[in-house]
C-alpha positions, -999 to 999 in steps of 0.1 A, spaced: -291 177 70 -267 149 60 -250 150 95 -283 146 118 -289 115 98 -257 93 107 -238 90 137 -197 98 132 -174 80 155 -134 80 153 -105 78 173 -94 108 195 -60 104 181 -75 113 142 -86 152 157 -50 158 162 -44 152 121 -70 172 108 -52 201 94 -69 220 71 -91 252 81 -125 244 66 -126 206 84 -113 221 117 -144 251 116 -169 225 107 -159 203 135 -155 233 160 -189 247 150 -215 217 163 -226 217 129 -226 177 134 -214 156 164 -184 135 162 -184 109 189 -144 96 202 -143 63 206 -118 35 214 -117 2 195 -123 -28 216 -95 -47 223 -105 -79 204 -113 -58 175 -80 -40 176 -63 -77 177 -85 -90 149 -73 -56 126 -33 -62 133 -37 -96 124 -57 -92 95 -29 -64 83 -2 -86 86 -18 -113 65 -23 -89 37 11 -74 41 -5 -42 46 10 -36 85 38 -21 79 22 8 58 -1 16 82 1 40 112 -9 32 147 -40 60 143 -50 42 107 -52 9 124 -73 21 154 -98 37 130 -104 4 114 -103 -13 148 -132 10 155 -152 1 124 -145 -36 132 -155 -31 166 -186 -12 157 -200 -40 134 -192 -61 161 -212 -46 183 -241 -43 158 -236 -77 138 -213 -100 161 -186 -113 135 -208 -129 112 -199 -103 80 -162 -101 92 -138 -120 71 -109 -137 92 -87 -144 63 -82 -117 34 -94 -133 0 -67 -151 -20 -66 -138 -56 -69 -168 -77 -43 -169 -104 -48 -190 -143 -22 -195 -163 -28 -179 -196 -22 -210 -217 -8 -243 -208 27 -250 -208 41 -283 -230 51 -311 -214 85 -304 -230 85 -266 -212 75 -282 -179 101 -304 -176 131 -281 -189 112 -250 -169 140 -245 -141 168 -260 -160 196 -237 -171 206 -237 -208 239 -255 -217 247 -230 -244 242 -193 -240 211 -178 -258 222 -160 -290 213 -126 -291 206 -111 -325 226 -78 -314 261 -82 -332 280 -58 -307 268 -68 -278 248 -96 -259 220 -87 -238 231 -82 -200 260 -61 -217 236 -32 -233 213 -33 -202 244 -25 -178 255 -3 -205 224 19 -204 217 17 -168 254 32 -161 249 60 -186 212 66 -175 226 69 -136 259 93 -152 229 116 -168 210 114 -135 240 124 -115 249 154 -138 215 166 -135 218 166 -99 251 181 -102 237 208 -121 207 218 -99 230 217 -72 250 246 -89 219 264 -103 208 268 -66 236 282 -49 234 313 -71 202 322 -50 
C-alpha cells in the first residue's frame, strides 16, 4: 500500500546501480512503478553550483548529482524556487570566551624565547617526532609480518 500512495521517480542511471536481489525483485515485480526522468538543465546547473559552494562536488558521483538535481527539478515544477536556497547556510561560530587585549595584540607574534617544556630530557617536537617514527616502524613491521603470514597459504 505504501508504494501506491506516492509517485516514485529517479534518473535512469540509478537502475544499474541496484545490486541487491531483494530490491531488484521488487523493482521488476510491478508492485510499484518507478518513473525514470532526467532533471531539467536549470536544476542540474543549480545543483552543481550549490554542491561546489558546499564543497561536496568532488565527493559526489554524476549519478548522485543527477538524483539531487531531479529532486530540485521536481520541486521547481511544484513550487517554483520559493523553497530552494541559492546559497547554503553558513555556520556562525562564536568565540567561547573573549580574548584579553594582550592576547589579541600578541596573537600572531612568534615568541622570542623558546617555550620551556616541563620535560627534562626532550622538548615537545622531539618526543612527537620520535613517537611518530616509532609508530611508523611498528606499522611497517606488522605489515611485513602479515605479508609473510599470507605467503604460506
